[in-house]
N, C-alpha and C positions, 0 to 999 in steps of 0.2 A: 591593504584592502582584508578588513573584520570575515571573519567567513563567514557563510550567508547561511549555514547550520543552524536548526533549533532545536536544543536539548531543554524538551518540558519538565524534567526533572529536577533542573538547576533552576527552576522558577521558584524565587523563594527560599533556596538554601543558603544555608550560613558557610562564605566562604572566606578564607584566611588568606593572604597572600604576605609573605616577606618581600622587599623588598619593591613594591608596587608601586613606588613615585616614578620611577623614571623607566627609560628601556627597555626592553621584554617585559619587565614586572609592568609599566601603565600600561601598554597592551594589553596584560590579563587583567587588571582592574577595568581597562574600560571591557574587554570583552567578555568577563562574567556579569558585571552590570549591565550589558547588552541583552543578556537572559535572563533579566529579571530576577537574580540574585542580589543576596543583601551580604554586600562585602564590605570586608574590611581591612586596610594594609598597611603591613610597617615600613617605614622607613623610617630613617634618621636626618633631611634634607624639609627642611620647610617649606622654601621656596618650590621648586617643582610639585610638593607633594602636594601645596595647598592650592595650586593652579591648578592640578590633574582635577582632586574634586571638587574643585569650582565650575570646570569645564563640564565634566559627565553631567552637574549635577543641572546645570544649563541645557545640557544637551539633551539629558534623559529624562530632566525632573527626580532623581533620586542619588541622594550624596551618600558615595563609599565615604566610610569610617576611617579617617587618617590617625594612626595612633605610632607617632614618636617614639620609636624605641632604638636604642643600637643593642643590635643583637650579640654582643660579645657578654653582657651583662645577662645572665641567664633570669637572676629575681627579673628584670623588666621585662624580657621575654615572656613570664611565664601571666608577670600581672595586664601585659599588655591581651595575650591569649584569655584571659577572663574577663576583660574588656570585651571582646569580639565575642564573644559568647551571650555577655549580659547585655549585649543592646541587641543580638540579631538571633540568639538560643543558640545550641550548643553546635557545634563548628563543627561541619560535616564534611566539608571540600577543607585542606588544608595542601599551600605550593610553595616550596622552600623552593625560592629564586632569586633571592639575595645570595651576593659573590660581591668578589675584588678580586680582580682578574690582573693586578699589576706586574707589571715584567720586573724580574729580579736573576741576578748569575749566582749560579752557584759558591760563586768564593765570596759573595758579599751578604750569603745569608746568616744571621744572628742566632741565635735560642729567643730571643725575642721575638724576631720578628718572623722563624716560624708559629711561633706560638699565637702570635694576635692574628698569623694568616689562618689559621687553622680555627682559630675560635669566628673569625667569619664564614667562612668556607663549608667547615666541616660540621664543628660542634651544636650548632643552634640548629640544624637539620633534626637532631636527635633529640634534640630538649625541645624544640616545638610540638614534633609530634607525639613528645610524651608527656605535652599538656594539653592536647585535643584529644587523645585518645579513649580518659576517661567520658565525655561528652558524647564521640561516637559510638562508643556502644552503649552507652543508652539510648542515644537513637536508633539502633540498630544496625549499624554501619556507618562505613564515610572512605573517602580515598585521600586519599596522601601522595604526593607526588613532587618530587625531589627531582631538583636541577641537578642534572652533570654535567659534561661536555663532552666534545669529541678532542678537544685537545689531550685528554691522556691515551686515545686511541693513536692517535697522530706524531704521537712522541716528538711531541711542541716544547721543544729547547729552549725557553726564555721564563721559564715559570714552574720549576719542577715543585712548590712548595702549594702550589693550587692545582695542577695535577697530579699531585697526591692526593690530596684532598677530594677532586673530583673522582677521581679509581676510587676512596673510600665511602662513596657516597654509594656506589651499584653496591655496594657490599652492605650498606647500612640497611638499603631500600629491601635487599636478600631478606636479614634478618629482623627487618620487621617487620617483613610480610608473611612470612611463616609463625612468627610471631601471633599477631593482630588479627590474622585470618579468619582462626573460629570467632571471632567476635563478628567478620561480615564488616573488615576495615580490609580494602585493599592499596597498597604500596608498590607506585611505579617510579622507574627514572626518567625523565626525557632528556636527551643528549642533542642540544643544540652546536649544527655547524657555527659558522661564522656568521650573524647576524650584526648587520652594521648598525647599531644605533650611534647615537650624537656622541658617546664617548667613545666609541672607536675610531668616528670619524674624526674626533677631536685629537686622539692621542696615537694612532694604528695605519691609521687606510691611508695608502698612496692609488693612486691611480691603478700604477702598476702591479702590485700586490695584488689587488681586488682583479684586477683583469685577470692575473694568474691563474688566484683562487678561482673563479667564476668558471674558468677554462675547463678546469677538473673535475667540477660538479654535472652528472646526468642532464640536469637544469641546467640552463645557462642565464640564469636569474639573481640577481642581488636577493642574499635574504636580505627580510626587514622584519623587525620584532612581531607584527603582523601574522609573520607566516607562520609564529612558533602559539598562536591561540588555538587554532583549530583543534592540535593534538590533543593540547592541556584539556580544552573542553571535552571530548571525547574519554579521554582517560578520567575525568570527576564526572561525568553520566552514567548513568546505568547500562548506555551502549557497551561499557566495557565492563561487564558485573562478571566475569568470570580471569581478568586480565589482569593478575597480580605479579610481583614478582619479576617484572621484566623492565627492561630498558629501551624504547623504540628513540632509533636516532630518526631525526630532522633534519639531513643536510643537502639538502637539494644533491642528492647521489654524489657526495665526494668521497667519501669511502667505499 
């Protein structure tokens, strides 16, 4: 269920979301569109991204701008950020959501695998922020929301390159917040717990594992992509005007 709260300042805002075509990202794309924002989203998969844009246009009468981009290609990422600004005005909300949580054993990791993992899970967070920061300064401020994960907080054993990147995002968030705050740009991180997306269902969810996880949450309900939207909208809006350099955990109370 999408959040019922409305944030008046998000209506007409220029929003850029990475990984916005599926999973949590698709819920964010829809959530911001429902606030009346002008949404551009980056993804690499045409099928789900175009279907999402079609559905939102049919439901809401406004179409998010899909920008096909391989976020490992920094010049392409910069070009897509520029296209978003050209279409909707200077980006004032950036959501760095894109990630790849492939499992991997320590003994199997090569230098190439490690570098590719960081090129998806950490490096683009900096360069997308770098790309939109001048426009946010011109606009008088903005909000950057970086997706980290509770995986590095629970000592997840099966994806060390990923957990390293997700921990790094917290450091990046704090460093950018310290640098950009003087220009009215807030930078925060959100750490979701186990959100049951279609990808999770296809690859890793079992009835037993899910039941055991939910049993450890304070709120005994399965987390879904829509459960992350409200927190991101709050961080994007002026309701969180003096909140920066923080990591908000949204995990149903697992930790």
